[in-house]
C-alpha positions as CSV (number, residue, x, y, z in Angstrom):
1,X,-42.5,-17.8,56.0
2,X,-44.2,-18.8,52.9
3,X,-43.5,-17.0,49.6
4,X,-47.3,-17.2,48.8
5,X,-49.2,-14.4,50.1
6,X,-52.6,-15.4,50.7
7,X,-53.9,-12.0,50.3
8,X,-53.0,-12.3,46.5
9,X,-54.3,-15.6,44.6
10,X,-54.8,-13.7,41.2
11,X,-51.2,-13.1,40.9
12,X,-50.4,-16.8,40.6
13,X,-53.3,-16.8,37.9
14,X,-51.6,-14.1,36.0
15,X,-48.2,-15.8,36.3
16,X,-50.0,-19.3,34.7
17,X,-51.8,-17.2,31.9
18,X,-48.5,-15.6,31.0
19,X,-46.7,-18.8,30.8
20,X,-49.4,-20.3,28.6
21,X,-49.5,-17.4,26.1
22,X,-45.7,-17.5,25.9
23,X,-46.2,-21.2,25.2
24,X,-48.9,-20.3,22.8
25,X,-46.8,-17.8,21.2
26,X,-43.6,-20.0,20.7
27,X,-45.9,-22.7,19.1
28,X,-47.4,-20.2,16.7
29,X,-44.0,-19.0,15.6
30,X,-42.8,-22.3,15.1
31,X,-45.7,-23.2,12.9
32,X,-45.2,-20.0,10.8
33,X,-41.5,-21.3,10.4
34,X,-42.5,-24.1,8.9
35,X,-44.5,-22.3,6.0
36,X,-43.7,-20.6,2.9
37,X,-45.6,-17.9,1.2
38,X,-45.0,-18.6,-2.7
39,X,-46.6,-15.4,-3.8
40,X,-46.9,-15.0,-7.7
41,X,-45.0,-18.1,-8.2
42,X,-48.1,-20.1,-6.9
43,X,-49.9,-19.0,-10.1
44,X,-46.7,-19.7,-12.4
45,X,-46.6,-23.1,-10.9
46,X,-50.1,-23.7,-11.2
47,X,-50.2,-22.9,-14.7
48,X,-46.9,-25.0,-15.6
49,X,-48.8,-28.0,-13.7
50,X,-51.7,-27.3,-16.0
51,X,-49.6,-27.5,-19.4
52,X,-48.0,-30.9,-17.8
53,X,-51.4,-32.5,-17.6
54,X,-52.3,-31.1,-21.2
55,X,-49.3,-32.4,-22.6
56,X,-50.3,-35.8,-21.5
57,X,-52.9,-35.5,-24.4
58,X,-50.0,-34.9,-26.9
59,X,-48.1,-37.3,-28.7
60,X,-45.1,-38.8,-26.6
61,X,-43.5,-41.5,-28.6
62,X,-44.6,-41.9,-32.2
63,X,-48.8,-41.7,-32.4
64,X,-49.0,-42.6,-28.5
65,X,-50.0,-40.2,-26.2
66,X,-48.8,-39.4,-22.8
67,X,-51.3,-40.8,-20.8
68,X,-51.3,-43.9,-23.0
69,X,-47.5,-44.1,-22.1
70,X,-48.3,-43.7,-18.3
71,X,-51.1,-46.3,-18.3
72,X,-48.9,-48.7,-20.3
73,X,-51.5,-48.7,-23.1
74,X,-49.2,-47.7,-26.2
75,X,-48.8,-49.7,-29.0
76,X,-46.1,-52.6,-28.7
77,X,-45.0,-51.9,-32.1
78,X,-43.6,-48.7,-30.9
79,X,-41.4,-50.2,-28.3
80,X,-41.8,-47.4,-25.9
81,X,-39.5,-48.7,-23.4
82,X,-38.9,-48.1,-19.7
83,X,-37.5,-44.5,-19.7
84,X,-40.2,-42.6,-21.1
85,X,-42.7,-44.7,-19.0
86,X,-40.7,-44.0,-15.8
87,X,-40.5,-40.2,-16.7
88,X,-44.4,-40.1,-17.1
89,X,-45.0,-42.1,-13.9
90,X,-42.3,-39.7,-11.9
91,X,-43.5,-36.6,-13.8
92,X,-47.1,-37.2,-12.5
93,X,-46.1,-38.2,-9.0
94,X,-43.7,-35.3,-8.4
95,X,-44.9,-32.6,-11.0
96,X,-48.5,-32.7,-10.3
97,X,-48.9,-34.6,-7.1
98,X,-46.2,-33.3,-4.9
99,X,-46.4,-29.8,-6.2
100,X,-50.1,-29.5,-5.5
101,X,-49.7,-30.8,-2.0
102,X,-46.7,-28.1,-1.4
103,X,-48.7,-25.6,-2.8
104,X,-51.9,-26.5,-0.5
105,X,-50.0,-27.3,2.6
106,X,-47.4,-24.5,2.3
107,X,-45.0,-26.4,3.9
108,X,-40.8,-26.0,3.5
109,X,-40.4,-29.8,3.7
110,X,-42.5,-30.8,1.0
111,X,-41.3,-27.8,-1.1
112,X,-37.9,-29.1,-0.8
113,X,-39.1,-32.6,-2.0
114,X,-40.6,-30.9,-4.9
115,X,-37.8,-28.9,-5.8
116,X,-35.1,-31.9,-5.6
117,X,-37.5,-34.5,-7.0
118,X,-38.1,-32.1,-9.8
119,X,-34.4,-31.6,-10.8
120,X,-34.6,-35.6,-10.8
121,X,-37.4,-36.0,-12.9
122,X,-36.3,-33.3,-15.2
123,X,-32.9,-35.3,-16.2
124,X,-34.9,-38.5,-16.1
125,X,-37.0,-36.7,-19.2
126,X,-33.9,-35.7,-20.8
127,X,-32.6,-39.1,-20.8
128,X,-36.0,-40.4,-22.0
129,X,-35.8,-37.8,-24.9
130,X,-32.5,-39.4,-25.8
131,X,-33.5,-43.0,-25.6
132,X,-36.4,-42.2,-28.2
133,X,-33.8,-40.5,-30.4
134,X,-31.6,-43.3,-30.6
135,X,-34.7,-45.7,-31.7
136,X,-34.9,-46.1,-35.3
137,X,-38.7,-46.1,-35.4
138,X,-40.7,-43.9,-33.2
139,X,-38.8,-40.8,-31.9
140,X,-39.8,-38.4,-29.1
141,X,-42.8,-36.5,-29.8
142,X,-44.0,-33.2,-29.1
143,X,-46.1,-33.9,-25.6
144,X,-42.7,-35.7,-24.1
145,X,-40.7,-32.4,-25.0
146,X,-43.3,-30.2,-23.6
147,X,-43.3,-32.5,-20.4
148,X,-39.7,-31.9,-19.7
149,X,-39.8,-28.4,-20.3
150,X,-42.6,-28.1,-17.6
151,X,-40.5,-30.2,-15.1
152,X,-37.5,-27.9,-15.6
153,X,-39.6,-24.8,-15.0
154,X,-41.5,-26.6,-12.2
155,X,-38.1,-27.7,-10.8
156,X,-36.6,-23.9,-11.1
157,X,-39.4,-22.6,-9.5
158,X,-39.4,-25.0,-6.4
159,X,-35.5,-24.0,-5.9
160,X,-36.3,-20.4,-6.1
161,X,-39.2,-20.8,-3.3
162,X,-36.9,-22.8,-1.3
163,X,-33.9,-20.6,-1.7
164,X,-35.9,-17.7,-0.8
165,X,-36.3,-18.6,3.0
166,X,-34.9,-16.0,5.5
């Protein structure tokens, strides 16, 4: 005897539809688990990212603005050095690019990268400030200090988001 009943072919269709719906539901659940909802922190992060961008027009080293340090057009007499330049590059990549990517995609993996890299870049900024304080001619400017504070706030906000996962 055959297990299929020729009188009820719609049962086979119902079983395949149920299996397809179950697979779709599992796929949707996995997709939702990969995403986060920043809530009101998204506004805070976006605001701090804007302040980070605005800090690039303020003086970082002597009279050189942050954007000049970033692109390497600071006055050679200032002896900017590697650390402020490295911080300017990494704060732009991590603070602005990775942060924006994490906000747009809302992926946990990118949020983790933004959090952990933000912590590293924050300490890089502290070392950049320290390196400018040990030079006799041009100390750290207000833009550099503001950028470091922004990176610390971004790192803390991203860490709060990634630790909020259920």
